[in-house]
C-alpha positions as CSV (number, residue, x, y, z in Angstrom):
1,M,24.0,5.5,4.0
2,V,20.6,3.6,3.4
3,V,17.8,5.8,4.8
4,R,15.7,3.6,7.0
5,L,11.6,5.1,6.3
6,N,10.4,6.6,9.4
7,S,7.3,9.0,10.4
8,A,8.6,11.3,12.2
9,G,11.0,12.1,9.1
10,I,8.4,11.6,6.8
11,H,8.2,15.6,5.3
12,E,11.7,15.6,5.3
13,Y,12.1,12.8,3.1
14,L,9.6,14.0,0.4
15,M,11.1,17.5,0.6
16,H,14.0,15.5,-0.4
17,Q,12.0,14.0,-3.0
18,G,10.5,17.2,-4.8
19,L,7.3,16.1,-3.7
20,C,6.5,18.7,-1.4
21,D,7.9,21.9,0.2
22,S,9.0,23.0,3.4
23,T,5.7,25.0,4.2
24,D,3.6,22.1,3.5
25,V,1.9,20.6,6.4
26,V,2.1,16.8,7.1
27,E,-2.2,16.1,8.3
28,D,-1.5,12.4,9.8
29,V,0.8,9.5,8.9
30,Q,-0.5,5.9,10.1
31,Q,0.9,2.4,8.9
32,L,-1.1,-0.1,6.9
33,L,-0.4,-3.9,7.7
34,G,1.8,-5.5,5.1
35,K,5.1,-7.3,5.2
36,N,6.7,-4.3,4.1
37,L,6.8,-1.0,6.1
38,N,3.7,0.9,4.4
39,L,3.1,4.8,5.8
40,L,-0.1,6.5,4.3
41,V,0.1,10.2,4.6
42,Q,-1.7,12.9,4.3
43,I,-0.2,15.9,3.3
44,R,-1.6,19.8,1.9
45,K,-0.5,23.1,1.4
46,H,-0.4,25.4,4.6
47,D,-3.0,27.9,3.2
48,A,-5.1,25.1,2.0
49,P,-8.3,23.8,4.2
50,P,-7.6,20.0,5.7
51,S,-10.5,18.9,3.0
52,S,-7.7,19.3,0.4
53,A,-5.2,17.1,1.6
54,S,-3.6,14.6,-0.9
55,Q,-2.7,11.5,0.4
56,L,0.3,9.3,-0.8
57,L,1.2,5.5,0.3
58,I,5.0,5.2,0.6
59,K,6.7,1.7,0.7
60,Q,9.7,0.6,2.1
61,A,10.9,-3.2,2.4
62,P,12.1,-4.6,6.0
63,I,15.4,-3.4,6.3
64,G,17.4,-6.2,9.1
65,R,20.6,-4.6,11.3
66,T,23.2,-4.5,8.6
67,E,21.6,-5.2,6.1
68,L,20.6,-3.5,2.3
69,P,16.8,-3.1,1.8
70,R,15.6,-5.5,-1.0
71,Q,15.7,-4.8,-4.5
72,D,11.7,-6.1,-5.6
73,F,10.3,-2.7,-5.7
74,E,12.8,-2.4,-8.9
75,E,11.1,-5.0,-10.4
76,E,8.0,-3.5,-9.9
77,W,9.1,-0.4,-10.8
78,R,9.4,-1.6,-14.3
79,I,6.1,-2.6,-15.0
80,H,5.2,0.8,-14.1
81,Q,8.0,2.4,-16.8
82,L,7.0,-0.1,-19.4
83,L,3.3,1.1,-19.4
84,A,4.3,4.6,-19.1
85,C,6.6,4.5,-22.4
86,H,5.0,2.8,-24.8
87,E,1.4,4.9,-25.9
88,P,-0.4,1.6,-26.5
89,L,-0.3,0.8,-23.3
90,L,-1.0,3.7,-21.0
91,P,-4.5,2.7,-20.9
92,L,-3.7,0.1,-18.6
93,Q,-2.3,2.2,-16.0
94,A,-5.7,2.1,-14.9
95,L,-5.6,-1.1,-14.3
96,L,-2.8,-1.0,-11.5
97,P,-1.6,2.0,-8.6
98,Q,-0.5,5.0,-9.6
99,G,3.2,5.2,-9.1
100,L,4.6,8.6,-8.6
101,K,8.3,8.0,-7.3
102,F,11.1,5.2,-6.7
103,D,14.3,5.6,-4.8
104,A,16.0,3.1,-5.9
105,D,18.9,3.7,-3.5
106,N,16.6,3.1,-0.6
107,A,14.1,0.8,-2.2
108,I,11.2,3.2,-1.4
109,Q,8.1,3.5,-3.5
110,I,5.8,6.4,-3.5
111,F,2.2,6.0,-4.8
112,R,-1.0,8.0,-5.3
113,Y,-3.0,6.4,-2.6
114,L,-6.3,4.8,-3.9
115,G,-8.8,5.8,-1.4
116,P,-12.2,4.7,-2.7
117,Y,-10.9,1.1,-2.8
118,S,-10.9,-1.9,-0.7
119,D,-8.7,-5.1,-1.1
120,L,-10.6,-8.0,-2.5
121,G,-9.6,-10.6,0.0
122,D,-11.5,-8.4,2.8
123,F,-14.5,-7.8,0.5
124,Y,-15.1,-11.6,0.4
125,D,-14.4,-12.2,4.0
126,D,-17.5,-10.1,4.5
127,A,-19.5,-11.0,1.7
128,E,-23.3,-12.5,1.9
129,Q,-23.9,-13.1,-1.7
130,F,-21.6,-13.4,-4.8
131,S,-22.0,-10.3,-7.7
132,A,-21.2,-11.8,-11.2
133,K,-19.7,-8.0,-11.8
134,I,-16.8,-8.8,-9.7
135,P,-15.3,-11.7,-11.8
136,V,-16.5,-10.5,-14.8
137,A,-14.5,-7.2,-14.2
138,I,-11.4,-9.3,-12.9
139,G,-11.5,-11.8,-15.8
140,S,-11.7,-8.8,-18.1
141,A,-8.4,-6.8,-16.6
142,L,-6.5,-9.4,-16.3
143,A,-7.0,-10.8,-19.9
144,T,-6.4,-7.2,-21.3
145,L,-3.1,-7.1,-19.3
146,H,-2.1,-10.5,-20.4
147,Q,-3.1,-9.7,-24.3
148,A,-1.5,-6.5,-24.4
149,T,1.8,-7.9,-24.0
150,F,1.3,-11.7,-25.7
151,Q,4.4,-13.0,-27.9
152,R,5.8,-9.2,-27.4
153,Q,9.4,-10.5,-27.1
154,D,10.2,-6.4,-27.3
155,Y,8.1,-5.7,-24.3
156,H,10.3,-9.0,-22.4
157,L,13.9,-7.6,-23.2
158,E,12.9,-4.4,-22.2
159,L,11.7,-5.6,-18.9
160,D,14.8,-7.8,-18.6
161,P,17.4,-6.7,-20.6
162,E,19.6,-9.7,-19.7
163,S,17.3,-12.2,-20.9
164,A,18.7,-11.3,-24.5
165,G,19.9,-14.6,-26.5
166,H,18.4,-16.8,-23.6
167,E,15.8,-18.7,-23.6
168,V,13.4,-18.8,-20.5
169,E,14.2,-21.1,-17.7
170,P,11.8,-23.4,-17.3
171,P,9.7,-23.2,-13.6
172,D,10.9,-25.5,-11.1
173,F,7.7,-26.1,-9.1
174,R,8.6,-29.5,-7.1
175,D,12.0,-27.6,-6.0
176,E,10.2,-26.9,-2.5
177,L,8.3,-30.4,-2.4
178,E,10.8,-32.6,-3.0
179,N,14.2,-30.9,-2.3
180,L,13.9,-30.1,1.4
181,T,17.2,-30.1,3.4
182,P,17.2,-29.8,7.2
183,E,16.6,-26.2,7.3
184,I,13.2,-27.2,6.7
185,L,13.2,-28.1,10.2
186,R,13.9,-24.5,11.3
187,Q,11.3,-23.2,9.6
188,I,8.4,-25.4,9.6
189,S,6.6,-27.1,12.8
190,I,7.0,-30.5,13.8
191,D,3.0,-30.6,12.7
192,G,3.8,-29.3,9.6
193,L,6.0,-31.6,8.5
194,K,3.0,-33.8,7.8
195,F,2.1,-32.2,4.4
196,Y,5.3,-33.5,3.0
197,R,4.8,-36.4,3.9
198,L,1.5,-36.9,2.6
199,Y,2.9,-35.7,-0.7
200,N,5.8,-37.9,-0.6
201,R,3.4,-40.7,-0.7
202,S,1.6,-39.7,-4.0
203,K,4.3,-40.3,-7.5
204,E,1.2,-39.4,-9.3
205,L,0.9,-36.0,-7.7
206,S,4.6,-35.4,-8.5
207,K,4.4,-36.9,-11.9
208,A,1.5,-34.3,-12.3
209,I,3.8,-31.3,-11.6
210,A,6.5,-32.3,-13.4
211,E,4.4,-32.4,-16.9
212,L,3.2,-28.9,-15.7
213,E,6.6,-28.2,-15.6
214,H,7.2,-29.4,-19.1
215,D,4.0,-27.5,-20.6
216,Y,4.6,-24.3,-19.1
217,E,5.1,-21.6,-22.1
218,P,6.5,-18.1,-20.8
219,C,4.6,-15.9,-23.6
220,C,3.2,-12.6,-22.1
221,L,3.4,-10.6,-18.5
222,V,2.0,-12.5,-15.8
223,H,1.7,-11.0,-12.4
224,H,3.1,-14.1,-10.6
225,D,1.4,-13.4,-7.2
226,L,-2.2,-12.8,-7.7
227,K,-4.2,-13.3,-4.7
228,F,-7.3,-11.4,-3.6
229,R,-4.9,-9.6,-1.3
230,N,-3.7,-8.1,-4.6
231,I,-6.5,-6.9,-6.2
232,L,-8.3,-3.8,-5.3
233,L,-12.3,-3.4,-5.7
234,H,-13.4,0.2,-6.0
235,D,-16.4,1.0,-3.7
236,D,-18.6,1.7,-6.1
237,W,-18.5,-1.5,-7.9
238,F,-21.8,-1.9,-8.0
239,R,-22.5,1.5,-9.7
240,W,-20.6,-0.2,-12.1
241,Q,-22.7,-1.5,-16.0
242,P,-20.5,-4.1,-17.5
243,P,-20.0,-4.2,-21.5
244,P,-22.8,-5.9,-23.7
245,C,-20.3,-7.9,-25.2
246,L,-16.5,-8.8,-25.4
247,P,-13.7,-7.9,-26.0
248,A,-13.7,-4.3,-24.9
249,A,-11.6,-1.4,-24.3
250,V,-10.1,-0.6,-21.3
251,E,-12.6,2.1,-20.7
252,A,-15.5,0.0,-20.6
253,L,-13.7,-1.8,-17.3
254,C,-13.6,2.0,-15.8
255,L,-16.2,3.6,-13.9
256,P,-17.3,7.3,-15.1
257,D,-14.6,9.3,-13.3
258,A,-12.0,6.7,-15.5
259,Q,-11.0,4.9,-12.3
260,G,-10.5,1.4,-13.1
261,L,-13.1,-0.9,-11.3
262,V,-10.3,-3.5,-10.1
263,R,-6.5,-2.9,-10.1
264,L,-3.7,-5.4,-9.6
265,I,-1.0,-4.3,-6.9
266,D,2.5,-5.5,-5.8
267,W,3.9,-6.3,-9.1
268,E,7.4,-7.6,-7.2
269,Q,7.5,-11.0,-8.4
270,W,6.2,-10.7,-12.1
271,A,7.5,-12.7,-14.7
272,W,7.4,-13.3,-18.2
273,G,5.3,-16.6,-18.0
274,D,2.6,-18.6,-18.8
275,P,-1.0,-16.7,-18.8
276,A,-2.8,-19.5,-16.8
277,F,-0.2,-19.3,-13.7
278,D,-2.3,-16.2,-12.9
279,V,-5.6,-17.4,-14.2
280,G,-5.5,-20.4,-11.9
281,A,-4.5,-18.4,-9.0
282,L,-7.5,-17.0,-8.9
283,V,-9.5,-19.9,-9.4
284,A,-7.6,-21.4,-6.7
285,E,-8.4,-18.3,-4.4
286,Y,-12.1,-19.1,-5.0
287,L,-11.7,-22.9,-4.0
288,R,-10.1,-21.4,-1.1
289,L,-13.2,-19.8,0.2
290,W,-15.2,-22.6,0.0
291,L,-12.8,-24.8,1.6
292,K,-12.2,-22.5,4.5
293,S,-16.1,-22.5,4.9
294,L,-16.3,-26.5,5.8
295,V,-16.5,-27.7,8.9
296,L,-13.6,-29.8,9.3
297,S,-12.9,-31.8,11.9
298,R,-12.6,-36.0,13.0
299,D,-16.2,-35.9,14.8
300,V,-18.0,-34.7,11.4
301,D,-18.7,-36.8,8.4
302,L,-17.4,-35.4,5.0
303,S,-20.7,-35.1,3.7
304,V,-22.4,-33.5,6.5
305,A,-19.3,-30.8,6.7
306,L,-20.1,-30.2,2.9
307,Q,-24.0,-29.7,3.5
308,L,-22.7,-27.2,6.4
309,A,-20.5,-24.8,4.4
310,A,-20.8,-21.3,4.8
311,V,-19.9,-20.6,1.5
312,P,-21.0,-23.6,-0.8
313,L,-19.3,-24.6,-3.9
314,D,-22.2,-24.5,-5.9
315,R,-22.7,-20.9,-4.7
316,L,-19.2,-19.8,-5.8
317,Q,-19.9,-21.8,-9.3
318,P,-21.4,-18.7,-11.1
319,S,-18.3,-16.4,-10.1
320,L,-16.1,-18.9,-11.4
321,S,-17.6,-19.4,-14.5
322,A,-18.1,-15.9,-14.7
323,F,-14.7,-15.1,-14.4
324,M,-13.5,-17.8,-16.9
325,Q,-16.0,-16.6,-19.5
326,A,-15.0,-13.3,-19.4
327,Y,-11.2,-13.8,-19.7
328,L,-12.0,-15.8,-22.6
329,A,-14.4,-13.8,-24.2
330,Q,-12.0,-10.5,-23.4
331,F,-8.9,-12.3,-25.1
332,P,-10.5,-15.0,-27.9
333,G,-6.6,-15.3,-29.4
334,I,-5.9,-17.2,-26.0
335,L,-7.9,-20.4,-27.4
336,A,-5.6,-20.5,-30.2
337,A,-2.4,-21.0,-28.7
338,F,-3.9,-23.0,-26.0
339,P,-7.1,-25.3,-27.0
340,A,-7.2,-26.7,-23.7
341,F,-7.0,-23.3,-21.8
342,P,-9.8,-23.7,-19.3
343,E,-8.1,-27.4,-18.3
344,R,-4.8,-26.2,-18.1
345,V,-6.1,-23.2,-15.5
346,L,-7.3,-26.0,-13.5
347,R,-4.0,-27.7,-13.0
348,F,-2.6,-24.2,-12.4
349,A,-5.3,-23.9,-9.8
350,G,-4.0,-27.2,-8.0
351,L,-0.8,-25.8,-7.8
352,G,-1.5,-22.7,-6.5
353,L,-3.3,-24.5,-3.7
354,I,-0.3,-26.4,-3.0
355,G,1.4,-23.2,-2.7
356,A,-1.1,-21.5,0.1
357,I,-0.3,-24.6,1.9
358,Q,3.3,-23.9,2.0
359,D,2.6,-19.9,2.4
360,R,0.6,-21.1,5.4
361,L,3.3,-23.6,7.1
362,H,5.9,-21.1,6.4
363,Y,4.0,-18.4,8.7
364,R,4.5,-22.0,11.7
365,E,0.7,-22.9,10.8
366,S,-0.1,-26.8,11.5
367,C,-0.9,-29.4,8.8
368,G,-4.7,-29.9,10.1
369,N,-7.8,-30.7,8.4
370,L,-7.8,-27.4,6.2
371,E,-4.3,-28.1,4.6
372,I,-5.7,-31.8,4.0
373,A,-8.5,-31.0,2.3
374,M,-6.6,-28.3,-0.1
375,L,-4.0,-31.2,-1.2
376,Q,-6.5,-33.2,-1.9
377,V,-8.5,-30.5,-4.0
378,A,-5.2,-30.1,-5.5
379,R,-4.6,-33.4,-6.6
380,S,-7.9,-34.1,-8.0
381,L,-7.5,-30.5,-10.0
382,L,-3.8,-31.8,-10.9
383,C,-4.3,-35.1,-12.2
384,N,-7.7,-35.0,-13.6
385,P,-8.5,-31.9,-14.6
386,E,-11.1,-32.9,-17.3
387,A,-12.8,-34.3,-14.5
388,A,-13.3,-31.4,-12.3
389,M,-14.3,-29.0,-15.1
390,V,-18.0,-29.5,-13.9
391,T,-17.0,-29.6,-10.4
392,V,-15.5,-26.2,-10.3
393,F,-17.2,-24.6,-13.3
394,G,-20.7,-26.2,-13.1
395,R,-19.7,-26.8,-16.8
396,S,-18.1,-28.8,-19.1
397,H,-16.7,-26.4,-22.2
398,F,-16.2,-22.8,-22.8
399,S,-16.3,-20.6,-26.0
400,P,-15.6,-16.7,-26.1
401,D,-18.9,-16.5,-27.7
402,D,-20.8,-17.9,-24.8
403,F,-20.1,-14.5,-22.6
404,Q,-23.1,-12.7,-21.4
405,P,-23.3,-9.6,-19.1
406,P,-24.7,-10.1,-15.9
407,G,-28.4,-9.9,-15.6
408,P,-30.0,-7.8,-13.1
409,E,-28.9,-9.0,-9.4
410,P,-30.6,-7.9,-5.9
411,D,-29.7,-4.4,-4.9
412,L,-26.0,-5.2,-4.1
413,E,-25.6,-1.5,-2.8
414,P,-24.8,-1.6,1.4
415,D,-27.5,-0.3,3.4
416,R,-24.5,1.1,6.2
417,G,-21.0,2.6,6.1
418,G,-17.9,0.3,4.8
419,I,-17.6,-1.0,1.0
420,G,-20.1,0.8,-1.3
421,S,-21.3,3.3,1.2
422,T,-23.7,5.8,0.0
423,C,-24.2,7.8,3.0
424,S,-24.8,11.4,2.7
425,A,-21.7,12.3,4.4
426,A,-18.9,10.2,2.8
427,P,-16.7,8.8,5.4
428,S,-12.8,9.5,5.6
429,P,-10.7,7.2,3.7
430,L,-9.1,6.0,6.9
431,D,-11.9,5.0,8.1
432,T,-11.9,1.9,5.8
433,L,-8.3,1.2,6.3
434,E,-7.0,-1.6,8.4
435,L,-4.6,0.3,10.1
436,Q,-1.5,-1.3,12.7
437,A,-1.6,0.4,16.2
438,E,-0.4,-1.2,19.5
439,V,-2.6,-3.7,21.1
440,P,-2.2,-4.1,24.9
441,Q,-2.2,-8.2,25.6
442,P,-5.0,-9.1,28.0
443,H,-5.0,-8.1,31.7
444,W,-4.9,-12.0,32.5
445,L,-1.5,-12.6,30.3
446,Q,-0.1,-9.1,31.2
447,H,0.1,-10.0,35.2
448,G,-0.7,-13.6,34.6
449,S,-3.4,-13.5,36.6
450,G,-4.9,-16.5,36.3
451,Q,-7.8,-16.3,38.7
452,E,-8.9,-13.4,36.9
453,A,-9.2,-14.9,33.8
454,L,-11.4,-17.7,35.4
455,A,-13.5,-15.5,37.3
456,D,-14.2,-13.9,34.3
457,L,-14.8,-16.8,32.4
458,I,-17.6,-17.6,34.9
459,N,-19.3,-14.7,35.1
460,H,-19.2,-13.4,31.9
461,V,-19.0,-16.3,28.7
462,R,-22.5,-17.5,28.0
463,I,-23.5,-20.2,25.7
464,E,-26.7,-19.4,23.9
465,P,-26.7,-21.9,21.1
466,P,-26.2,-21.1,18.4
467,L,-23.8,-18.0,19.7
468,I,-21.1,-17.8,22.1
469,C,-21.0,-14.5,23.7
470,H,-18.7,-12.3,26.0
471,P,-20.0,-8.7,26.6
472,A,-16.4,-7.6,26.1
473,Y,-16.1,-9.2,22.9
474,A,-18.0,-10.0,19.4
475,D,-20.4,-13.0,19.7
476,L,-19.3,-16.3,17.5
477,D,-21.7,-17.6,15.7
478,L,-21.3,-21.6,16.4
479,V,-22.6,-23.2,12.9
480,H,-20.0,-20.2,10.8
481,P,-18.1,-18.0,12.3
482,G,-17.7,-15.7,9.4
483,E,-21.0,-15.1,9.2
484,P,-22.8,-11.9,10.6
485,V,-24.8,-12.1,13.7
486,S,-27.7,-10.4,12.1
487,T,-28.4,-13.3,9.9
488,G,-31.8,-15.2,10.7
489,V,-30.9,-17.2,14.4
490,D,-33.9,-19.5,13.3
491,Q,-31.6,-20.6,10.1
492,R,-28.5,-20.9,12.1
493,Q,-30.3,-23.2,14.5
494,Q,-31.8,-25.0,11.4
495,R,-28.2,-25.5,9.8
496,L,-26.6,-26.8,13.4
497,S,-29.6,-29.1,13.7
498,K,-28.5,-31.1,10.7
499,L,-25.8,-32.6,12.5
500,P,-26.4,-36.0,14.8
501,E,-26.6,-35.1,18.5
502,Q,-22.8,-36.6,19.2
503,L,-21.3,-34.9,16.5
504,R,-22.9,-31.6,17.3
505,Q,-22.1,-31.7,20.6
506,A,-18.4,-32.1,19.9
507,Y,-18.5,-29.5,17.2
508,V,-19.8,-27.3,19.7
509,V,-17.0,-27.9,22.2
510,G,-14.2,-27.7,19.7
511,Q,-15.7,-24.2,18.9
512,V,-16.2,-23.1,22.3
513,R,-12.5,-24.0,23.3
514,N,-11.0,-22.1,20.0
515,Y,-13.2,-19.0,21.2
516,L,-12.0,-18.8,24.9
517,H,-8.4,-19.6,23.4
518,D,-8.7,-16.5,21.4
519,I,-10.2,-14.3,24.4
520,Y,-7.5,-15.8,27.6
521,F,-4.6,-16.9,26.1
522,S,-3.5,-15.7,22.7
523,G,-5.2,-12.5,22.8
524,E,-7.0,-12.7,19.1
525,Q,-10.3,-11.8,20.0
526,E,-8.9,-8.6,21.8
527,R,-7.0,-7.6,18.5
528,K,-10.0,-8.2,16.6
529,S,-12.2,-5.2,18.7
530,A,-8.9,-3.1,19.6
531,G,-9.2,0.3,18.6
532,S,-6.8,2.1,16.2
533,G,-6.8,5.3,18.2
534,V,-3.3,4.9,19.9
535,T,-0.9,7.3,18.4
536,K,3.1,6.0,17.7
537,E,5.8,6.8,15.7
538,F,6.2,4.3,12.9
539,K,9.6,2.8,12.3
540,N,10.9,0.5,9.4
541,D,12.9,-1.5,12.2
542,A,11.3,-5.1,12.2
543,V,12.3,-8.0,10.5
544,S,10.1,-11.3,11.2
545,G,8.1,-9.1,12.6
546,L,10.1,-8.5,15.4
547,N,12.5,-5.5,16.7
548,V,15.8,-5.3,14.2
549,D,17.8,-4.6,17.2
550,Y,16.0,-7.7,19.5
551,F,15.9,-10.4,16.6
552,H,19.6,-9.3,16.5
553,R,20.2,-10.2,19.8
554,I,18.2,-13.5,19.4
555,Q,20.3,-14.3,16.9
556,L,23.6,-13.6,19.4
557,A,22.4,-15.7,21.7
558,N,21.4,-18.9,20.3
559,G,24.2,-21.0,18.8
560,G,25.3,-24.6,18.5
561,T,25.2,-27.5,16.1
562,G,22.3,-28.6,17.5
563,F,21.4,-32.6,18.2
564,L,21.8,-36.1,16.8
565,D,18.2,-37.3,15.8
566,S,18.6,-41.4,15.1
567,D,16.6,-43.8,12.8
568,W,17.0,-41.7,9.4
569,V,17.6,-44.1,6.2
570,V,20.5,-43.4,3.7
571,I,18.1,-44.5,0.4
572,G,19.9,-42.8,-2.5
573,W,23.4,-40.5,-3.2
574,D,24.1,-37.8,-5.7
575,E,27.6,-36.2,-6.4
576,H,28.0,-34.3,-3.4
577,R,24.6,-35.4,-1.0
578,A,22.9,-38.2,0.2
579,Q,19.0,-38.1,0.6
580,V,17.5,-39.8,4.0
581,E,14.0,-40.8,5.2
582,K,12.1,-41.0,8.3
583,D,8.4,-41.7,8.9
584,G,8.0,-40.6,5.0
585,L,10.1,-37.4,5.2
586,R,12.7,-37.2,2.9
587,L,15.5,-34.8,2.7
588,W,18.3,-34.1,0.7
589,V,21.9,-33.5,3.4
590,D,25.3,-32.9,3.3
591,P,27.1,-36.3,4.2
592,N,29.7,-34.5,5.9
593,I,28.0,-31.8,8.2
594,D,25.1,-33.8,8.9
595,L,25.1,-37.5,8.8
596,V,26.5,-39.6,11.6
597,L,26.8,-42.9,9.3
598,Q,27.3,-46.0,11.3
599,D,29.7,-48.3,11.3
600,G,29.9,-50.4,7.8
601,L,27.7,-48.3,6.3
602,K,28.0,-48.4,2.7
603,A,26.4,-46.1,0.0
604,G,22.5,-46.4,-0.7
605,C,21.3,-48.4,2.4
606,G,21.8,-48.6,6.1
607,S,20.7,-46.1,9.1
608,A,22.0,-43.1,10.4
609,E,21.8,-40.4,12.8
610,L,20.7,-37.0,11.3
611,R,22.2,-33.7,13.0
612,R,19.4,-31.5,13.2
613,P,18.9,-28.3,13.9
614,L,17.3,-26.5,17.4
615,W,13.5,-25.9,16.9
616,G,11.1,-25.0,19.2
617,Q,12.6,-23.2,21.9
618,W,15.4,-20.2,21.5
619,W,16.9,-18.7,24.3
620,C,17.2,-15.2,24.6
621,C,18.6,-12.9,27.5
622,G,17.6,-16.0,29.8
623,C,14.1,-16.2,28.3
624,P,12.3,-18.6,26.4
625,M,11.0,-17.6,23.4
626,P,8.7,-19.7,21.5
627,F,8.8,-19.7,17.4
């Protein structure tokens, strides 16, 4: 029987795994946010002081009501075994998390918790300046990992014994873009389908992705899911001195205590693949910092939006250039295998932006101005990477000999607690974690008290450009919501004043609307400011964010065959499927199940009705539940 991990039984479970004994004391258990159940456990010997407690990170994939857990963790554990079993690869362990145990029967991983680290996504969300040290460290670390396994088929066979005698299958990047079925109507919001309509209009984009599939060269171990959230940055990063020249040993990428400056985590989706895929994924992450900071609105001209970007692209160019320079200098042989490697990276960066859009849509986000801008940039990178070199990197050519260590930078050491804090009393590692707690809904959502909400709005919300204020919530900067309020008011006011009066008013109205929605409807503002002091028992009892039993009741209460949707045009057939189109959206369907053909319809032409799955309202126990 599968063990469903929970905080109440964590002591007994660790005893069973041989990681503690019956006299050890579990000091604390907290749940970290993530797609898996992630428990942070503090445990110590019974006769030892609390300060000596060790910290373990215990992970288990979600388990349905009757399902077995996914085996993704077994894939990740293969990477740790590979590094541990080959002496030349042992130094690379400083660049990954420290694995202690893998319970294959229950798909549970146990790691030594990396206390003095924070995820790079959170770091950049709060960043006011962009040190070149960080991209140099990331580029060097990634190049080291790629180079260590480059063209090593023995490592490939050890990781994937079933690949013996078989060529690596080429990727199919277009499958989830072009081979859509009616199931997409369950997964994506109606507004989100706009993305697929826009994609279908661009034959040039489809051709560019097809060429990328053809050019894909599997030649080394790649992470295959690299994003800022999967990179940990040491809190003392600002103390690191980059090596004067590259390539350098792994030790040069570590702090004096041998802790890696950066660590790459969550290797469940590793692949034997093309190194440019990983490098391009991180270039896409930097570009998203710029794109997410744009003031994108139908009321704001694009040229004005670019001027008002909180993170202008030219501010990111030094980081992007340093990242690419460090990678090439650490792994100069990559240019012998791929002479146009930087351009190749930009093509994969375009693919990464498209993947980021799809990820957002699968969380039922709409396809808005941000997604459209990401798609436009992705097309430029995929279809014309040579022209994009100067725009992205600020230069048209790279050479391994170009690398120069970052020069002196302003004092980057934070002056308050958090990342890199140097307070005399070191904060608890738990202080820097984003912990999951039960957060009550706003009072007016709990009780449906519209009058109370209106009274609260009238009495407490103040618009004092460039700020919107409510005493119970964080102030919102009208110009750049992500900037700290400590930024000079005069500077923010100057940015806002660049907009024409009509556009300025429209922009302010939009910001006010979003701020009020977050307080009085979604409760997002309350979630941001809520404390984490609620004590609760943590269990692996959620699927898709819902309690397992509740999710099962929803499934039982929802059935039917959907409804008929007219005016779909049959545009093609293959052996078992028909392709239909409506308003630019193309789907592959089973004509015997999904289509109701009009009388006299001939293969390859004519109209049909599509049997669509129910979308929008699901009913459970008599109550509507929006998805």
